[in-house]
Structures are given as structure tokens and as C-alpha cells.
C-alpha positions as CSV (number, residue, x, y, z in Angstrom):
1,X,9.2,23.7,2.3
2,X,5.4,23.6,2.3
3,X,3.6,23.9,-1.0
4,X,0.5,25.9,-1.1
5,X,-2.3,23.9,-2.6
6,X,-4.9,25.5,-4.9
7,X,-7.2,22.5,-4.9
8,X,-8.7,19.9,-2.4
9,X,-10.3,16.7,-3.5
10,X,-13.9,15.6,-2.8
11,X,-14.3,15.5,0.8
12,X,-10.6,15.1,1.9
13,X,-7.9,17.7,2.5
14,X,-5.8,16.2,-0.1
15,X,-3.7,18.7,-2.2
16,X,-4.4,17.8,-5.9
17,X,-2.8,19.7,-8.8
18,X,-3.2,18.9,-12.5
19,X,-0.2,16.6,-12.3
20,X,0.2,15.6,-8.6
21,X,-1.6,14.6,-5.5
22,X,0.0,15.3,-2.2
23,X,-0.9,13.2,0.8
24,X,-0.1,14.7,4.4
25,X,0.9,12.7,7.5
26,X,-2.4,13.5,9.2
27,X,-4.5,12.6,6.3
28,X,-2.5,9.2,5.9
29,X,-3.6,8.5,9.5
30,X,-7.2,9.1,8.4
31,X,-6.9,6.9,5.4
32,X,-5.5,4.1,7.7
33,X,-8.4,4.3,9.9
34,X,-11.0,4.5,7.1
35,X,-9.4,1.5,5.3
36,X,-9.4,-0.5,8.7
37,X,-13.1,0.4,8.9
38,X,-13.8,-0.9,5.4
39,X,-12.2,-4.3,6.4
40,X,-14.3,-4.3,9.6
41,X,-17.5,-3.5,7.8
42,X,-16.8,-6.3,5.2
43,X,-16.6,-8.7,8.1
44,X,-12.9,-9.8,7.3
45,X,-10.6,-10.7,10.1
46,X,-7.1,-11.2,8.9
47,X,-4.8,-13.5,10.9
48,X,-1.8,-11.7,9.3
49,X,-1.1,-8.4,7.6
50,X,1.7,-8.7,4.8
51,X,3.2,-5.4,4.1
52,X,4.9,-4.8,0.7
53,X,8.1,-2.8,1.5
54,X,8.6,0.0,1.3
55,X,5.3,1.8,0.5
56,X,3.2,-0.5,2.5
57,X,5.2,-0.7,5.8
58,X,3.4,2.4,7.5
59,X,0.0,1.2,6.2
60,X,0.5,-2.4,7.4
61,X,1.6,-1.1,10.9
62,X,-1.6,1.2,11.1
63,X,-3.9,-1.5,10.0
64,X,-2.2,-3.9,12.5
65,X,-3.1,-1.6,15.4
66,X,-6.5,-0.6,14.1
67,X,-7.6,-4.3,13.4
68,X,-5.9,-5.7,16.6
69,X,-3.5,-7.9,14.4
70,X,-0.2,-8.5,16.1
71,X,1.1,-10.9,13.4
72,X,2.8,-8.6,10.7
73,X,5.0,-9.7,8.0
74,X,7.0,-8.0,5.3
75,X,7.8,-8.9,1.6
76,X,10.2,-6.6,-0.3
77,X,9.4,-6.1,-3.9
78,X,11.4,-3.8,-6.1
79,X,9.7,-2.3,-9.1
80,X,9.8,1.5,-9.1
81,X,13.4,3.1,-9.8
82,X,12.1,6.7,-9.9
83,X,9.1,8.9,-10.7
84,X,7.1,7.0,-13.3
85,X,10.2,4.7,-13.9
86,X,10.1,1.0,-13.4
87,X,12.0,-2.2,-13.9
88,X,10.5,-4.4,-16.7
89,X,9.3,-7.0,-14.0
90,X,8.9,-6.6,-10.2
91,X,11.4,-8.6,-8.4
92,X,10.8,-10.2,-4.9
93,X,14.0,-9.6,-2.8
94,X,15.2,-11.7,0.0
95,X,14.5,-12.5,2.7
96,X,10.9,-13.8,1.8
97,X,8.2,-14.8,4.2
98,X,8.5,-18.6,5.1
99,X,5.3,-19.8,3.3
100,X,4.9,-22.5,6.0
101,X,4.2,-19.7,8.4
102,X,1.4,-18.5,6.2
103,X,-0.3,-21.8,5.7
104,X,-4.0,-21.7,6.2
105,X,-4.0,-17.9,7.3
106,X,-6.5,-15.3,6.2
107,X,-3.8,-12.6,4.9
108,X,-4.3,-8.8,4.3
109,X,-1.8,-7.4,2.0
110,X,-1.0,-3.9,2.4
111,X,0.6,-1.5,0.0
112,X,0.6,2.3,-0.5
113,X,-0.8,2.3,-4.3
114,X,-2.2,0.0,-6.9
115,X,-0.7,1.8,-9.9
116,X,0.1,-0.9,-12.4
117,X,-0.8,-3.6,-9.9
118,X,1.9,-5.8,-10.9
119,X,3.7,-5.7,-7.5
120,X,0.4,-6.6,-5.9
121,X,0.0,-9.3,-8.5
122,X,3.3,-11.0,-7.9
123,X,2.7,-10.8,-4.1
124,X,-0.8,-12.4,-4.4
125,X,0.5,-15.2,-6.6
126,X,3.5,-15.8,-4.0
127,X,1.0,-16.4,-1.3
128,X,-1.9,-17.8,-3.3
129,X,-1.4,-21.7,-2.8
130,X,-0.3,-21.3,0.9
131,X,-3.0,-19.1,2.7
132,X,-6.8,-19.6,3.4
133,X,-7.6,-16.4,1.7
134,X,-5.6,-13.2,0.7
135,X,-7.1,-9.8,0.3
136,X,-5.5,-6.3,-0.6
137,X,-5.8,-2.9,1.0
138,X,-4.3,0.1,-0.5
139,X,-4.3,3.9,0.1
140,X,-4.6,4.6,-3.5
141,X,-5.7,2.8,-6.8
142,X,-5.1,4.0,-10.3
143,X,-7.4,3.1,-13.2
144,X,-4.9,1.1,-15.1
145,X,-4.0,-1.4,-12.3
146,X,-4.3,-5.2,-13.3
147,X,-5.3,-6.0,-9.6
148,X,-8.3,-4.6,-8.1
149,X,-7.9,-4.4,-4.4
150,X,-10.9,-5.2,-2.0
151,X,-10.1,-2.1,0.1
152,X,-9.2,1.3,-1.5
153,X,-9.2,4.7,0.2
154,X,-9.0,6.8,-2.7
155,X,-8.8,6.4,-6.6
156,X,-6.7,8.8,-8.7
157,X,-5.0,9.2,-12.0
158,X,-2.3,11.8,-10.6
159,X,1.2,10.8,-9.5
160,X,1.1,10.7,-5.7
161,X,3.4,12.3,-3.4
162,X,3.6,10.4,-0.2
163,X,4.6,12.1,3.1
164,X,7.7,9.7,3.5
165,X,9.0,10.4,-0.1
166,X,8.4,14.1,-0.6
167,X,11.9,15.1,0.6
168,X,15.3,13.8,-0.8
169,X,16.8,11.0,1.3
170,X,19.6,12.0,3.8
171,X,21.8,9.3,2.5
172,X,22.5,8.5,-1.1
173,X,21.9,4.9,-2.2
174,X,25.0,2.7,-2.2
């Protein structure tokens, strides 16, 4: 079911209500391209894009294409358990990237949102002593984040409904 949206946000066709912001698939594509342009304009040429699963997977793939980076990797961090429900601490789940494969690389970490920033913080710490440089790209940044990403498409205080999570899963979790 498509929800009618009474509001749009500064220059973007993002549906924003008092409590939620709805990102569409087409606008997500725009966000990826605009984030990639920020990276290019900054002169940063990543050797590898490290996507945080699950929210950062689509962003990492899109940035890989837009920035001509074929070296993509994934790190799985569990933190959110529901709408505004979190574990006490983020947990890195196996398998983890082999740090020897990251040695000396310029890495772009990709995630959907810097909310508390704790997931991004744990990933940046995970790679910090092994990479030449690590920068972060996110679609959204919230004001309370403890990590300030270098590349942000949009800032918001609202709960974000991403196009991949607006509908209930077809299978229940085991």
C-alpha cells in the first residue's frame, strides 16, 4: 500500500511526517549518485568499499559502480532489533573480513544511517590499525550520532523508513 505524503523535504521528494521519513527506491538511487559525487569532489579514491550489513549493502553496491570500485567487502554488525530497539552494544558477527586483505588500503565504509553511530564506531575501530585511511558514507545522519561521517546525503531527526524494510518479511526469523 502506498502512503500519501503531505510533506516533502528541502529540495528532495522525500516523504516526511512529524514522526517518520520515507525514502523511495528512486530517491535512494539519487542519494547513491549524490554521495558518490561528494566522494569524487573530495578527491578520495577508495580501494575498497566496506558495506555494513544489512542496511549498507545496497549503498555499497551502488557506490562501487558509481566510483568504479570492484573491491567490495561486507561486515555484519547486529545492533537494531526493532523500531528504536537496540542491543546494549553492537556485535560483529562472523564471518569478518580478513584484516590482512585490508592492509594499506583506502576504505570507504558504507551504511544506511548514522543514528547512534555506535555501529560505525565499532567498524571504524575494527579496521583502524590495518588500513591506510577509512572514511564513512551514509544516506542519513542523525544529530545524536557519536561518529560524524565524511559523506552524508541527508540529515534528519525522524525515524527513517527505507524502501527495503517498509514491508514485513516474507519469512519469519528462525
